[in-house]
KERO-562772 format. One record per residue: x, y, z of N, C-alpha, C in turn; residue number from 1; residue in one letter. Coordinates in nm, 3 decimals. Layout:
% residues N
<site><n_c1>X</n_c1><n_c2>Y</n_c2><n_c3>Z</n_c3><ca_c1>X</ca_c1><ca_c2>Y</ca_c2><ca_c3>Z</ca_c3><c_c1>X</c_c1><c_c2>Y</c_c2><c_c3>Z</c_c3><resi>NUM</resi><resn>A</resn></site>
...
***
This chain:
% residues 72
<site><n_c1>-0.196</n_c1><n_c2>-4.512</n_c2><n_c3>-1.739</n_c3><ca_c1>-0.261</ca_c1><ca_c2>-4.400</ca_c2><ca_c3>-1.680</ca_c3><c_c1>-0.127</c_c1><c_c2>-4.305</c_c2><c_c3>-1.733</c_c3><resi>1</resi><resn>M</resn></site>
<site><n_c1>-0.161</n_c1><n_c2>-4.169</n_c2><n_c3>-1.777</n_c3><ca_c1>-0.065</ca_c1><ca_c2>-4.104</ca_c2><ca_c3>-1.850</ca_c3><c_c1>0.005</c_c1><c_c2>-4.015</c_c2><c_c3>-1.756</c_c3><resi>2</resi><resn>A</resn></site>
<site><n_c1>0.147</n_c1><n_c2>-3.980</n_c2><n_c3>-1.789</n_c3><ca_c1>0.237</ca_c1><ca_c2>-3.911</ca_c2><ca_c3>-1.702</ca_c3><c_c1>0.203</c_c1><c_c2>-3.773</c_c2><c_c3>-1.734</c_c3><resi>3</resi><resn>K</resn></site>
<site><n_c1>0.224</n_c1><n_c2>-3.707</n_c2><n_c3>-1.632</n_c3><ca_c1>0.206</ca_c1><ca_c2>-3.531</ca_c2><ca_c3>-1.646</ca_c3><c_c1>0.277</c_c1><c_c2>-3.493</c_c2><c_c3>-1.719</c_c3><resi>4</resi><resn>P</resn></site>
<site><n_c1>0.251</n_c1><n_c2>-3.372</n_c2><n_c3>-1.781</n_c3><ca_c1>0.324</ca_c1><ca_c2>-3.297</ca_c2><ca_c3>-1.889</ca_c3><c_c1>0.380</c_c1><c_c2>-3.175</c_c2><c_c3>-1.821</c_c3><resi>5</resi><resn>N</resn></site>
<site><n_c1>0.513</n_c1><n_c2>-3.188</n_c2><n_c3>-1.746</n_c3><ca_c1>0.549</ca_c1><ca_c2>-3.097</ca_c2><ca_c3>-1.655</ca_c3><c_c1>0.592</c_c1><c_c2>-2.951</c_c2><c_c3>-1.743</c_c3><resi>6</resi><resn>Y</resn></site>
<site><n_c1>0.650</n_c1><n_c2>-2.974</n_c2><n_c3>-1.852</n_c3><ca_c1>0.660</ca_c1><ca_c2>-2.856</ca_c2><ca_c3>-1.941</ca_c3><c_c1>0.550</c_c1><c_c2>-2.762</c_c2><c_c3>-1.975</c_c3><resi>7</resi><resn>S</resn></site>
<site><n_c1>0.433</n_c1><n_c2>-2.837</n_c2><n_c3>-1.987</n_c3><ca_c1>0.295</ca_c1><ca_c2>-2.764</ca_c2><ca_c3>-2.021</ca_c3><c_c1>0.272</c_c1><c_c2>-2.665</c_c2><c_c3>-1.890</c_c3><resi>8</resi><resn>F</resn></site>
<site><n_c1>0.274</n_c1><n_c2>-2.748</n_c2><n_c3>-1.787</n_c3><ca_c1>0.234</ca_c1><ca_c2>-2.679</ca_c2><ca_c3>-1.680</ca_c3><c_c1>0.339</c_c1><c_c2>-2.574</c_c2><c_c3>-1.644</c_c3><resi>9</resi><resn>E</resn></site>
<site><n_c1>0.425</n_c1><n_c2>-2.585</n_c2><n_c3>-1.672</n_c3><ca_c1>0.540</ca_c1><ca_c2>-2.478</ca_c2><ca_c3>-1.645</ca_c3><c_c1>0.518</c_c1><c_c2>-2.368</c_c2><c_c3>-1.718</c_c3><resi>10</resi><resn>K</resn></site>
<site><n_c1>0.482</n_c1><n_c2>-2.383</n_c2><n_c3>-1.865</n_c3><ca_c1>0.466</ca_c1><ca_c2>-2.276</ca_c2><ca_c3>-1.953</ca_c3><c_c1>0.332</c_c1><c_c2>-2.210</c_c2><c_c3>-1.920</c_c3><resi>11</resi><resn>R</resn></site>
<site><n_c1>0.239</n_c1><n_c2>-2.281</n_c2><n_c3>-1.873</n_c3><ca_c1>0.107</ca_c1><ca_c2>-2.226</ca_c2><ca_c3>-1.835</ca_c3><c_c1>0.097</c_c1><c_c2>-2.143</c_c2><c_c3>-1.716</c_c3><resi>12</resi><resn>Q</resn></site>
<site><n_c1>0.208</n_c1><n_c2>-2.162</n_c2><n_c3>-1.648</n_c3><ca_c1>0.247</ca_c1><ca_c2>-2.066</ca_c2><ca_c3>-1.518</ca_c3><c_c1>0.304</c_c1><c_c2>-1.970</c_c2><c_c3>-1.566</c_c3><resi>13</resi><resn>R</resn></site>
<site><n_c1>0.428</n_c1><n_c2>-1.965</n_c2><n_c3>-1.667</n_c3><ca_c1>0.479</ca_c1><ca_c2>-1.847</ca_c2><ca_c3>-1.685</ca_c3><c_c1>0.394</c_c1><c_c2>-1.749</c_c2><c_c3>-1.783</c_c3><resi>14</resi><resn>E</resn></site>
<site><n_c1>0.297</n_c1><n_c2>-1.799</n_c2><n_c3>-1.852</n_c3><ca_c1>0.212</ca_c1><ca_c2>-1.734</ca_c2><ca_c3>-1.941</ca_c3><c_c1>0.122</c_c1><c_c2>-1.631</c_c2><c_c3>-1.833</c_c3><resi>15</resi><resn>L</resn></site>
<site><n_c1>0.081</n_c1><n_c2>-1.713</n_c2><n_c3>-1.723</n_c3><ca_c1>-0.011</ca_c1><ca_c2>-1.658</ca_c2><ca_c3>-1.645</ca_c3><c_c1>0.075</c_c1><c_c2>-1.542</c_c2><c_c3>-1.566</c_c3><resi>16</resi><resn>A</resn></site>
<site><n_c1>0.216</n_c1><n_c2>-1.569</n_c2><n_c3>-1.519</n_c3><ca_c1>0.295</ca_c1><ca_c2>-1.478</ca_c2><ca_c3>-1.432</ca_c3><c_c1>0.315</c_c1><c_c2>-1.356</c_c2><c_c3>-1.527</c_c3><resi>17</resi><resn>K</resn></site>
<site><n_c1>0.328</n_c1><n_c2>-1.368</n_c2><n_c3>-1.655</n_c3><ca_c1>0.337</ca_c1><ca_c2>-1.268</ca_c2><ca_c3>-1.766</ca_c3><c_c1>0.241</c_c1><c_c2>-1.185</c_c2><c_c3>-1.806</c_c3><resi>18</resi><resn>K</resn></site>
<site><n_c1>0.110</n_c1><n_c2>-1.238</n_c2><n_c3>-1.798</n_c3><ca_c1>-0.027</ca_c1><ca_c2>-1.167</ca_c2><ca_c3>-1.780</ca_c3><c_c1>-0.025</c_c1><c_c2>-1.078</c_c2><c_c3>-1.671</c_c3><resi>19</resi><resn>K</resn></site>
<site><n_c1>-0.031</n_c1><n_c2>-1.124</n_c2><n_c3>-1.551</n_c3><ca_c1>-0.056</ca_c1><ca_c2>-1.082</ca_c2><ca_c3>-1.439</ca_c3><c_c1>0.056</c_c1><c_c2>-0.942</c_c2><c_c3>-1.456</c_c3><resi>20</resi><resn>K</resn></site>
<site><n_c1>0.196</n_c1><n_c2>-0.967</n_c2><n_c3>-1.481</n_c3><ca_c1>0.290</ca_c1><ca_c2>-0.834</ca_c2><ca_c3>-1.484</ca_c3><c_c1>0.242</c_c1><c_c2>-0.730</c_c2><c_c3>-1.582</c_c3><resi>21</resi><resn>K</resn></site>
<site><n_c1>0.194</n_c1><n_c2>-0.778</n_c2><n_c3>-1.690</n_c3><ca_c1>0.151</ca_c1><ca_c2>-0.679</ca_c2><ca_c3>-1.797</ca_c3><c_c1>0.040</c_c1><c_c2>-0.589</c_c2><c_c3>-1.734</c_c3><resi>22</resi><resn>E</resn></site>
<site><n_c1>-0.056</n_c1><n_c2>-0.659</n_c2><n_c3>-1.670</n_c3><ca_c1>-0.172</ca_c1><ca_c2>-0.594</ca_c2><ca_c3>-1.629</ca_c3><c_c1>-0.135</c_c1><c_c2>-0.484</c_c2><c_c3>-1.521</c_c3><resi>23</resi><resn>D</resn></site>
<site><n_c1>-0.033</n_c1><n_c2>-0.543</n_c2><n_c3>-1.418</n_c3><ca_c1>0.006</ca_c1><ca_c2>-0.439</ca_c2><ca_c3>-1.312</ca_c3><c_c1>0.061</c_c1><c_c2>-0.314</c_c2><c_c3>-1.390</c_c3><resi>24</resi><resn>K</resn></site>
<site><n_c1>0.149</n_c1><n_c2>-0.347</n_c2><n_c3>-1.485</n_c3><ca_c1>0.270</ca_c1><ca_c2>-0.245</ca_c2><ca_c3>-1.564</ca_c3><c_c1>0.116</c_c1><c_c2>-0.139</c_c2><c_c3>-1.621</c_c3><resi>25</resi><resn>A</resn></site>
<site><n_c1>-0.001</n_c1><n_c2>-0.197</n_c2><n_c3>-1.670</n_c3><ca_c1>-0.080</ca_c1><ca_c2>-0.101</ca_c2><ca_c3>-1.776</ca_c3><c_c1>-0.153</c_c1><c_c2>-0.013</c_c2><c_c3>-1.644</c_c3><resi>26</resi><resn>R</resn></site>
<site><n_c1>-0.181</n_c1><n_c2>-0.099</n_c2><n_c3>-1.537</n_c3><ca_c1>-0.258</ca_c1><ca_c2>-0.024</ca_c2><ca_c3>-1.434</ca_c3><c_c1>-0.188</c_c1><c_c2>0.073</c_c2><c_c3>-1.373</c_c3><resi>27</resi><resn>E</resn></site>
<site><n_c1>-0.028</n_c1><n_c2>0.053</n_c2><n_c3>-1.372</n_c3><ca_c1>0.049</ca_c1><ca_c2>0.177</ca_c2><ca_c3>-1.325</ca_c3><c_c1>0.042</c_c1><c_c2>0.278</c_c2><c_c3>-1.404</c_c3><resi>28</resi><resn>K</resn></site>
<site><n_c1>0.064</n_c1><n_c2>0.244</n_c2><n_c3>-1.534</n_c3><ca_c1>0.076</ca_c1><ca_c2>0.364</ca_c2><ca_c3>-1.607</ca_c3><c_c1>-0.046</c_c1><c_c2>0.444</c_c2><c_c3>-1.640</c_c3><resi>29</resi><resn>A</resn></site>
<site><n_c1>-0.171</n_c1><n_c2>0.386</n_c2><n_c3>-1.617</n_c3><ca_c1>-0.293</ca_c1><ca_c2>0.441</ca_c2><ca_c3>-1.608</ca_c3><c_c1>-0.309</c_c1><c_c2>0.532</c_c2><c_c3>-1.486</c_c3><resi>30</resi><resn>E</resn></site>
<site><n_c1>-0.244</n_c1><n_c2>0.513</n_c2><n_c3>-1.362</n_c3><ca_c1>-0.232</ca_c1><ca_c2>0.590</ca_c2><ca_c3>-1.253</ca_c3><c_c1>-0.144</c_c1><c_c2>0.696</c_c2><c_c3>-1.287</c_c3><resi>31</resi><resn>R</resn></site>
<site><n_c1>-0.055</n_c1><n_c2>0.670</n_c2><n_c3>-1.333</n_c3><ca_c1>0.032</ca_c1><ca_c2>0.803</ca_c2><ca_c3>-1.358</ca_c3><c_c1>-0.017</c_c1><c_c2>0.890</c_c2><c_c3>-1.434</c_c3><resi>32</resi><resn>R</resn></site>
<site><n_c1>-0.083</n_c1><n_c2>0.848</n_c2><n_c3>-1.549</n_c3><ca_c1>-0.153</ca_c1><ca_c2>0.945</ca_c2><ca_c3>-1.666</ca_c3><c_c1>-0.281</c_c1><c_c2>1.018</c_c2><c_c3>-1.594</c_c3><resi>33</resi><resn>A</resn></site>
<site><n_c1>-0.316</n_c1><n_c2>0.959</n_c2><n_c3>-1.475</n_c3><ca_c1>-0.415</ca_c1><ca_c2>1.041</ca_c2><ca_c3>-1.414</ca_c3><c_c1>-0.547</c_c1><c_c2>0.967</c_c2><c_c3>-1.442</c_c3><resi>34</resi><resn>G</resn></site>
<site><n_c1>-0.563</n_c1><n_c2>0.886</n_c2><n_c3>-1.477</n_c3><ca_c1>-0.695</ca_c1><ca_c2>0.826</ca_c2><ca_c3>-1.486</ca_c3><c_c1>-0.736</c_c1><c_c2>0.734</c_c2><c_c3>-1.377</c_c3><resi>35</resi><resn>A</resn></site>
<site><n_c1>-0.838</n_c1><n_c2>0.753</n_c2><n_c3>-1.337</n_c3><ca_c1>-0.872</ca_c1><ca_c2>0.699</ca_c2><ca_c3>-1.181</ca_c3><c_c1>-0.885</c_c1><c_c2>0.540</c_c2><c_c3>-1.202</c_c3><resi>36</resi><resn>P</resn></site>
<site><n_c1>-0.836</n_c1><n_c2>0.452</n_c2><n_c3>-1.135</n_c3><ca_c1>-0.837</ca_c1><ca_c2>0.304</ca_c2><ca_c3>-1.138</ca_c3><c_c1>-0.982</c_c1><c_c2>0.285</c_c2><c_c3>-1.077</c_c3><resi>37</resi><resn>A</resn></site>
<site><n_c1>-1.029</n_c1><n_c2>0.156</n_c2><n_c3>-1.123</n_c3><ca_c1>-1.155</ca_c1><ca_c2>0.123</ca_c2><ca_c3>-1.098</ca_c3><c_c1>-1.138</c_c1><c_c2>-0.009</c_c2><c_c3>-1.058</c_c3><resi>38</resi><resn>T</resn></site>
<site><n_c1>-1.217</n_c1><n_c2>-0.066</n_c2><n_c3>-0.946</n_c3><ca_c1>-1.241</ca_c1><ca_c2>-0.202</ca_c2><ca_c3>-0.921</ca_c3><c_c1>-1.332</c_c1><c_c2>-0.286</c_c2><c_c3>-1.004</c_c3><resi>39</resi><resn>D</resn></site>
<site><n_c1>-1.351</n_c1><n_c2>-0.404</n_c2><n_c3>-0.971</n_c3><ca_c1>-1.398</ca_c1><ca_c2>-0.487</ca_c2><ca_c3>-1.047</ca_c3><c_c1>-1.560</c_c1><c_c2>-0.449</c_c2><c_c3>-1.053</c_c3><resi>40</resi><resn>A</resn></site>
<site><n_c1>-1.632</n_c1><n_c2>-0.365</n_c2><n_c3>-0.942</n_c3><ca_c1>-1.740</ca_c1><ca_c2>-0.315</ca_c2><ca_c3>-0.965</ca_c3><c_c1>-1.767</c_c1><c_c2>-0.192</c_c2><c_c3>-1.065</c_c3><resi>41</resi><resn>A</resn></site>
<site><n_c1>-1.668</n_c1><n_c2>-0.134</n_c2><n_c3>-1.080</n_c3><ca_c1>-1.677</ca_c1><ca_c2>-0.037</ca_c2><ca_c3>-1.160</ca_c3><c_c1>-1.664</c_c1><c_c2>0.105</c_c2><c_c3>-1.103</c_c3><resi>42</resi><resn>G</resn></site>
<site><n_c1>-1.639</n_c1><n_c2>0.086</n_c2><n_c3>-0.963</n_c3><ca_c1>-1.645</ca_c1><ca_c2>0.199</ca_c2><ca_c3>-0.862</ca_c3><c_c1>-1.503</c_c1><c_c2>0.253</c_c2><c_c3>-0.832</c_c3><resi>43</resi><resn>E</resn></site>
<site><n_c1>-1.463</n_c1><n_c2>0.374</n_c2><n_c3>-0.826</n_c3><ca_c1>-1.338</ca_c1><ca_c2>0.419</ca_c2><ca_c3>-0.803</ca_c3><c_c1>-1.276</c_c1><c_c2>0.338</c_c2><c_c3>-0.680</c_c3><resi>44</resi><resn>P</resn></site>
<site><n_c1>-1.144</n_c1><n_c2>0.280</n_c2><n_c3>-0.713</n_c3><ca_c1>-1.066</ca_c1><ca_c2>0.208</ca_c2><ca_c3>-0.595</ca_c3><c_c1>-1.074</c_c1><c_c2>0.301</c_c2><c_c3>-0.461</c_c3><resi>45</resi><resn>A</resn></site>
<site><n_c1>-1.085</n_c1><n_c2>0.242</n_c2><n_c3>-0.387</n_c3><ca_c1>-1.080</ca_c1><ca_c2>0.317</ca_c2><ca_c3>-0.242</ca_c3><c_c1>-1.186</c_c1><c_c2>0.336</c_c2><c_c3>-0.173</c_c3><resi>46</resi><resn>G</resn></site>
<site><n_c1>-1.316</n_c1><n_c2>0.328</n_c2><n_c3>-0.254</n_c3><ca_c1>-1.450</ca_c1><ca_c2>0.381</ca_c2><ca_c3>-0.224</ca_c3><c_c1>-1.502</c_c1><c_c2>0.225</c_c2><c_c3>-0.214</c_c3><resi>47</resi><resn>E</resn></site>
<site><n_c1>-1.570</n_c1><n_c2>0.192</n_c2><n_c3>-0.123</n_c3><ca_c1>-1.669</ca_c1><ca_c2>0.060</ca_c2><ca_c3>-0.099</ca_c3><c_c1>-1.730</c_c1><c_c2>0.079</c_c2><c_c3>-0.015</c_c3><resi>48</resi><resn>G</resn></site>
<site><n_c1>-1.738</n_c1><n_c2>-0.047</n_c2><n_c3>0.085</n_c3><ca_c1>-1.806</ca_c1><ca_c2>-0.059</ca_c2><ca_c3>0.209</ca_c3><c_c1>-1.787</c_c1><c_c2>0.019</c_c2><c_c3>0.314</c_c3><resi>49</resi><resn>A</resn></site>
<site><n_c1>-1.633</n_c1><n_c2>0.038</n_c2><n_c3>0.320</n_c3><ca_c1>-1.599</ca_c1><ca_c2>0.134</ca_c2><ca_c3>0.431</ca_c3><c_c1>-1.663</c_c1><c_c2>0.265</c_c2><c_c3>0.399</c_c3><resi>50</resi><resn>A</resn></site>
<site><n_c1>-1.638</n_c1><n_c2>0.306</n_c2><n_c3>0.270</n_c3><ca_c1>-1.717</ca_c1><ca_c2>0.469</ca_c2><ca_c3>0.234</ca_c3><c_c1>-1.839</c_c1><c_c2>0.471</c_c2><c_c3>0.263</c_c3><resi>51</resi><resn>G</resn></site>
<site><n_c1>-1.938</n_c1><n_c2>0.375</n_c2><n_c3>0.297</n_c3><ca_c1>-2.066</ca_c1><ca_c2>0.397</ca_c2><ca_c3>0.318</ca_c3><c_c1>-2.096</c_c1><c_c2>0.456</c_c2><c_c3>0.449</c_c3><resi>52</resi><resn>G</resn></site>
<site><n_c1>-2.012</n_c1><n_c2>0.404</n_c2><n_c3>0.557</n_c3><ca_c1>-2.051</ca_c1><ca_c2>0.458</ca_c2><ca_c3>0.692</ca_c3><c_c1>-2.017</c_c1><c_c2>0.608</c_c2><c_c3>0.708</c_c3><resi>53</resi><resn>A</resn></site>
<site><n_c1>-1.904</n_c1><n_c2>0.639</n_c2><n_c3>0.613</n_c3><ca_c1>-1.885</ca_c1><ca_c2>0.784</ca_c2><ca_c3>0.610</ca_c3><c_c1>-1.986</c_c1><c_c2>0.864</c_c2><c_c3>0.572</c_c3><resi>54</resi><resn>G</resn></site>
<site><n_c1>-2.029</n_c1><n_c2>0.830</n_c2><n_c3>0.440</n_c3><ca_c1>-2.178</ca_c1><ca_c2>0.910</ca_c2><ca_c3>0.379</ca_c3><c_c1>-2.285</c_c1><c_c2>0.914</c_c2><c_c3>0.487</c_c3><resi>55</resi><resn>D</resn></site>
<site><n_c1>-2.316</n_c1><n_c2>0.803</n_c2><n_c3>0.553</n_c3><ca_c1>-2.410</ca_c1><ca_c2>0.823</ca_c2><ca_c3>0.646</ca_c3><c_c1>-2.425</c_c1><c_c2>0.922</c_c2><c_c3>0.764</c_c3><resi>56</resi><resn>A</resn></site>
<site><n_c1>-2.311</n_c1><n_c2>0.944</n_c2><n_c3>0.796</n_c3><ca_c1>-2.280</ca_c1><ca_c2>1.064</ca_c2><ca_c3>0.896</ca_c3><c_c1>-2.269</c_c1><c_c2>1.181</c_c2><c_c3>0.815</c_c3><resi>57</resi><resn>A</resn></site>
<site><n_c1>-2.235</n_c1><n_c2>1.199</n_c2><n_c3>0.711</n_c3><ca_c1>-2.252</ca_c1><ca_c2>1.313</ca_c2><ca_c3>0.643</ca_c3><c_c1>-2.380</c_c1><c_c2>1.344</c_c2><c_c3>0.608</c_c3><resi>58</resi><resn>A</resn></site>
<site><n_c1>-2.472</n_c1><n_c2>1.268</n_c2><n_c3>0.579</n_c3><ca_c1>-2.620</ca_c1><ca_c2>1.260</ca_c2><ca_c3>0.572</ca_c3><c_c1>-2.657</c_c1><c_c2>1.336</c_c2><c_c3>0.676</c_c3><resi>59</resi><resn>E</resn></site>
<site><n_c1>-2.647</n_c1><n_c2>1.294</n_c2><n_c3>0.813</n_c3><ca_c1>-2.695</ca_c1><ca_c2>1.313</ca_c2><ca_c3>0.930</ca_c3><c_c1>-2.626</c_c1><c_c2>1.430</c_c2><c_c3>0.959</c_c3><resi>60</resi><resn>A</resn></site>
<site><n_c1>-2.541</n_c1><n_c2>1.499</n_c2><n_c3>0.928</n_c3><ca_c1>-2.490</ca_c1><ca_c2>1.628</ca_c2><ca_c3>0.979</ca_c3><c_c1>-2.557</c_c1><c_c2>1.727</c_c2><c_c3>0.885</c_c3><resi>61</resi><resn>A</resn></site>
<site><n_c1>-2.584</n_c1><n_c2>1.691</n_c2><n_c3>0.756</n_c3><ca_c1>-2.674</ca_c1><ca_c2>1.763</ca_c2><ca_c3>0.658</ca_c3><c_c1>-2.800</c_c1><c_c2>1.804</c_c2><c_c3>0.705</c_c3><resi>62</resi><resn>Q</resn></site>
<site><n_c1>-2.869</n_c1><n_c2>1.686</n_c2><n_c3>0.776</n_c3><ca_c1>-3.012</ca_c1><ca_c2>1.717</ca_c2><ca_c3>0.773</ca_c3><c_c1>-3.000</c_c1><c_c2>1.768</c_c2><c_c3>0.939</c_c3><resi>63</resi><resn>A</resn></site>
<site><n_c1>-2.895</n_c1><n_c2>1.814</n_c2><n_c3>0.994</n_c3><ca_c1>-2.892</ca_c1><ca_c2>1.895</ca_c2><ca_c3>1.134</ca_c3><c_c1>-2.918</c_c1><c_c2>1.804</c_c2><c_c3>1.243</c_c3><resi>64</resi><resn>G</resn></site>
<site><n_c1>-2.921</n_c1><n_c2>1.688</n_c2><n_c3>1.219</n_c3><ca_c1>-2.937</ca_c1><ca_c2>1.591</ca_c2><ca_c3>1.351</ca_c3><c_c1>-2.780</c_c1><c_c2>1.535</c_c2><c_c3>1.364</c_c3><resi>65</resi><resn>G</resn></site>
<site><n_c1>-2.734</n_c1><n_c2>1.571</n_c2><n_c3>1.460</n_c3><ca_c1>-2.592</ca_c1><ca_c2>1.512</ca_c2><ca_c3>1.508</ca_c3><c_c1>-2.608</c_c1><c_c2>1.403</c_c2><c_c3>1.616</c_c3><resi>66</resi><resn>A</resn></site>
<site><n_c1>-2.729</n_c1><n_c2>1.410</n_c2><n_c3>1.690</n_c3><ca_c1>-2.766</ca_c1><ca_c2>1.314</ca_c2><ca_c3>1.774</ca_c3><c_c1>-2.916</c_c1><c_c2>1.303</c_c2><c_c3>1.798</c_c3><resi>67</resi><resn>G</resn></site>
<site><n_c1>-2.949</n_c1><n_c2>1.246</n_c2><n_c3>1.912</n_c3><ca_c1>-3.091</ca_c1><ca_c2>1.237</ca_c2><ca_c3>1.923</ca_c3><c_c1>-3.168</c_c1><c_c2>1.376</c_c2><c_c3>1.975</c_c3><resi>68</resi><resn>P</resn></site>
<site><n_c1>-3.285</n_c1><n_c2>1.390</n_c2><n_c3>1.926</n_c3><ca_c1>-3.331</ca_c1><ca_c2>1.537</ca_c2><ca_c3>1.967</ca_c3><c_c1>-3.368</c_c1><c_c2>1.558</c_c2><c_c3>2.111</c_c3><resi>69</resi><resn>A</resn></site>
<site><n_c1>-3.351</n_c1><n_c2>1.673</n_c2><n_c3>2.163</n_c3><ca_c1>-3.358</ca_c1><ca_c2>1.689</ca_c2><ca_c3>2.318</ca_c3><c_c1>-3.494</c_c1><c_c2>1.689</c_c2><c_c3>2.353</c_c3><resi>70</resi><resn>P</resn></site>
<site><n_c1>-3.525</n_c1><n_c2>1.650</n_c2><n_c3>2.452</n_c3><ca_c1>-3.665</ca_c1><ca_c2>1.646</ca_c2><ca_c3>2.513</ca_c3><c_c1>-3.658</c_c1><c_c2>1.728</c_c2><c_c3>2.604</c_c3><resi>71</resi><resn>T</resn></site>
<site><n_c1>-3.817</n_c1><n_c2>1.810</n_c2><n_c3>2.621</n_c3><ca_c1>-3.837</ca_c1><ca_c2>1.904</ca_c2><ca_c3>2.701</ca_c3><c_c1>-3.861</c_c1><c_c2>1.866</c_c2><c_c3>2.854</c_c3><resi>72</resi><resn>A</resn></site>
***
């Protein structure tokens, strides 16, 4: 059985950590430049499933139906 190469594993962890740090610095620079950050789906960050509920309420208000229609 082969013995583990700990120095290789350590180097891989260091490279991953460095890449993550560079990505974070790049995203921070983009935010400072005023470019909107996007998530993995390509949508602006901060909008998603939670934003859908607000949209439904806004559409109902525009349609003039804030609630059920009054009955006579």
